[in-house]
N, C-alpha and C positions, 0 to 999 in steps of 0.2 A: 226090727225098726217099726215103730208105730207112729202114726201122725194123724192129726185131725185137720181137715182143710180149714184154712183161715181166709178172711176176706182179702181180695186182691189189693185193696187200698193199703193194707198193713204189710204187704210183702215188698221187698226191694224190687225195683223194676228189672234188675239184672236176672232175677230168678224166673222171669217170664219166658226165658228161653227153654225152660223145662216143662213146657205145657203138656208134653207126652209122658212125663214122669211125675204125675201129681203127688204121689206119696213122697218122693225124694224132694220135690220142690217145697212142700209144706213142712217136711221134716227140717230142712235147712233153714226155712223162714222162721220156724219156731226157735231153733237153736240160736239164730242171730238175735231175735227179739228178746230172748231170755238171757243173752250174754253167756251161753254155756257151750260155746264151740269146743270141740275136741282139738287136741294138738295134732292128731293124726287120724285121717279117714282112709278107709279102704273101699273104693268104689268097685263093685264086682258086677259084671254083666257081659253079654255077648257084644261083639263089634257092632257099632251102629245103634247101641241102646241109649247113648247119650251121656256116657261117663265123662267124656272130655268136655262136652258142653257144660256139664255140671261143675267140673273143676274150674272152668273159666268163669262161670257165674259166681261161684264161691269166692274166687280170687278178686273179682270186681267188688264184691260186698266187703271183703276184708281190707282192701287198700283204698277204697273210695272214701273221701272225707264225708260224703253224704250217704254212706251206707249201701252203695250199689245202685246209683241212679241209671247206670248204663250208658250215659251220654257225656260225662265229663272227660277231661283229659286223662285222668288216671284210668278210667274204664276203657277208654280208647287204646291206651298203651297196653293194657292187659289183652284186649282183643287182637291187637297187632303183634302180641308177644314181644313187645319192646320195653315193658316195665322192668326197671332194674331190680325190683324186689319180688318179682314173680318169675320163677325159673322152671322151665319145662325140660325134663330129661328123658332120653330114650336109651335103650341098651346100646352100649358102645361096640358091641360085636354081635355077630349072628347067633352066638350061643348065650348071650346074656349081658348083664351089667358087668363092667370092669371094676376091680377093687380101686383102681386109681380114680375112677369117676366118683365113687362113693366117698373116698377120702377128700376129694376136692369139694364135694358137696358139704361135708362136715366142716371143713375149714371155712368155707364161705358162710355157713350158717352161724358161725361165731362172730361174724362181722356185723356192725350196726346197719340197719336198713338205710337205704339211700333216700327214699322219698316218703315211704309209709311208716306206720308204727309196727307193722308185722311183715315178715318175709314168708313167702309161701313157695314150697317146692312140689311140683307135680311130676310124679314118676310114672311114665307110661309103660305098658307091658310089665307091670311089677311082678308078674309070675316068673319073669326071667331074672329076678334077684336071687342068686344062688350062691352057695358056698361062702367063700371069704367075703364077697361083696355084701351078701345078706347079713353076715355076722358083723361086718363093719358098721352097717346102718343100725343094727339092733340097739346098740348102746345109746345112740343118739335118740332113737325112738323112746327108749326107757327113761332117759334124762334129757329131754329137749331143752335147748337154750331158750331163754325168755324171748317172747315175741316171734317164735318160729312155728310154722304149721307145715304139715305134710299131707299130700293127697296121693295115695297110691291107686293106680287104675289097673285092674287085672281082669282077665277073662274068667278065671277061676282061682280058687285058693288051694286047689288040690295039690299043686306042686310047690306051694310056698312054705317057707319056714314057719312052723306053727307059732313060734314065739313072736315073729313079726306080725302075724295075723292077730294074735291076742293083744298086741300093743296098740292096735288100731280099732276105731269104731267102724264096723262093717255097714255099708249101705248098698243093698242089692238093687239092681236095675233090671227091669223086665224087658224082654225083647219087643221091639215095636213091629207091628205088622206093616206090610207094604202099603196098604191102603192108608193107615194112619200116618205113615211117613209122607206120602204124597199130600195128604191134607195139611200136615204140619208145614210143609214147604209153601203151599199155596196160601196159608194164613200169614206166613212171614213176608212173602213177596208176591207181586202180581205175576202169575205164571199159569200157563195152561197145564192140564194134567200130563200131557205128553212131555212138556218141558220139565216138569217136576220129576217125572220118571227118569229122564235122561240125567238130570242133575244128581239124583240119588244114586244112580248107577256109577257115576263118575266120582262123586264126593263122599258117598257112604252114609252120611247122617243128615237129618233134616236141616240142622243149623248150618253145616258145611255146604249142603246143597243150595240153601238160600244165598249164602255168600258166593257160591259159584255162579248162580244166575245173575248176581249183581256185578260180577267181575267180567268186563269185556275181554281182558287178557286171558283169563282162565278158560272162557268159552272159545277163544281163538285157538288155544292149544288143542281142545277137543276137535275143532273143525280141521285143524292141520292133520291130526291123527286119522280122522275119517278120510281125508283127501289122500293121505299117504297110502292107506290100505287100498283105496279104490284104484290108485295108479300103479300098484305093484305089477300087475300083468304086463304093463307097457314099459315100465322103468328098467333101465340097466343098472348095474352096480353103482355107478357114479350118481345116478338120480336118487337112488336109495340113500346114499351117504348124505346128499344135499338135503333130502327130506328130513333125515334124523337131525341134522344141524339146525334146520329151521324150527323144528319142534323144541329142541333144547334151548334155543335162543328165546323162543316165545315163553317157555317156562320161567326164564330168568327175568322177564320184563317187570313183574310186580315186586321182585326182590329189591329193585333200586330204591323204592320208597321206604321199605323196611330198613335198608342199610342207612339211608339218610336219617331216619328217626333214631336209629341206634347211635349214630355219630353225634346227633344233637344232644341226646340224653347223656352221652359220655362227657361231652363238653361241660354240661351243667354240673357234673359230678367231680370235675377236676380239682376244684378248690377245697374239697373236704374229704377226699379219699387218698389214701397212700398210693404210692406207685405200684405196690404189690396188688392192692385191691383193684386199681384201675386195670392192671393186666388181667386179673381174674374176670372182670366185667368184659374186657375186650375179647378174651378167649371164649367166654360164654356167648357173646354176640356172634362170634364166628361160627360156633357150633349151631346156633339158632338159624343162621343163614343156610348152613348145610342141611339142617333138618327141614327147612322150608323148601329148599330146592328138591330134596328127596320126596317131600310131600307132593310137590307139583309134578314130579316125574311119576309118582304112583298114580296120580289122577290121569296122566296120559296113558299109562298102562291099563288103568281101569276102563278108559274110553275104548281102547283096542279090544279088551276082553269082552266088553258089553256088545260091541259090534259083531265080534266073532260068535258070541253066544246066540245072537239073533240069526246069524247065518246058519248056525247049527239047528235052530228051530225050523228054519225054512228047509234045510237039507233033509231033516227027518220028517218033514211034512206034518209037524205038530200043529194042532188047531189052537194056536195061542198067539196073542198080540205080541209083536216085537216091541222092544223098548225104544230103539232108535228109529222111530217112525219118519223123522225128517231125513233120514239117510236110507230109506227103504230101497231105493234104486241100487245103492252100493251093496246093501245086504243081499239083494236078489242076484246081483252079478256074481258075488263071491259064492253063493249057494249053487248057482247054476253051473259054475265052472269047477266046482269041487264036490267031493263026496264027504260023508260023515267022518271017516278016518282022517282025511286031509284037514278038515276044520279042527278036529281034536288035536292033531299035531300042531296046528297053528296056535291053539289055546295053550298048549304045553310050552310053546316058545315064549308066550307072554309070562307064564308062571316062572320060567327060567330067568327071564329078565328081572322080575321082581326079586328073585333070589340073588341075582348078580348085584342089584342095587344094595341089598342088605349086607353084602360082602364088600361094599365100598368100591365096586367097579364104577368107572366114570360114567356119568349119564350119557355122554355122546357115544361112547363105545357100546354101552348097554342097548341103546336104541338102534344103532347100526346093526348089531348082531341080531336083535330081535326081528327087525324088519326083513333082513335077509333070510332068517329062519322061517318066518311066515311065508315069504315068497316061495321058498323051496317047498314048504309044507303044502302049499296050495297048488303045487305042480306048475309053477312058473319060474324056473330057475333063472338067475340073473344073467343077462347078456353082457357083453363088453363092447366098448366103442371101437 
């Protein structure tokens, strides 16, 4: 991929989100300006490199009547993942995409767009497209319906079907440094360096970190996680279950607005979509809410992992700044009451919780088990009333 930087005035505003990926930003800007977008892109790069931000920015440019101004109703719907013509897909199982998922995608792609001239499908973790699911998608990539685009996001192409890779235009993403990530967050929103570091640890990418800092509800989830970990030595089993319930309830708070936006969009579509198409949209909306809940839960787990990693730094006596400076007292208490093996066992409990979520274990049960495992790992076994 080659690109020549262009003037900011000639770029869609939506692409400004890619300030840390200048080559990708300019490449997409030139393709849009010249009207030579590919029907299928393969965004390749490490987690946090900005692939998903690029997919969102491209989607805004494709469906926005003003070419991606980033502020209109269409762009806001894309940002909230409620636009009926922009579909985000994740692997349906821990081992990869399901054939049924791909077949449903293919059937949906044959339908007329609801609001825009183009429908766009973003497939996250595309390296998990394997076997029959990959072969099912291949023919659609070879002969895509008119007005349909695909963006496949993958960490690497090593495990992907070569014929799928060859049908897409590859766009490599370079890994962003921690310093550049902090600077990108602070450019996007008013934040201290410490706040930006915490946001990146929880949300993963600069764009998501900026959104995290602007969301009172998401920041509240992180505060509840810190509070739950701090209280573990004093809590009995019932207290732990209540803490888990409070965190899960807090994760669900921002989903209410998304659900309402989905319902409003569905009502607008009732007059010109068949009952079968309406059911497909409703099913897709349900999957989106589930994915958003899982994303919120993963942020909660990331907050726990970050705090425990700070405790590990303290326990090991490493001369390094901790990330959760605002929770330094909690970090110090955990480190003082535990040793390195104990904190490592607690970190393993967080990793097992992430695996449980990927296997569709309920968020409530996942958090309950994780907190109890952390409590046991840190040598404070649960008491009973």
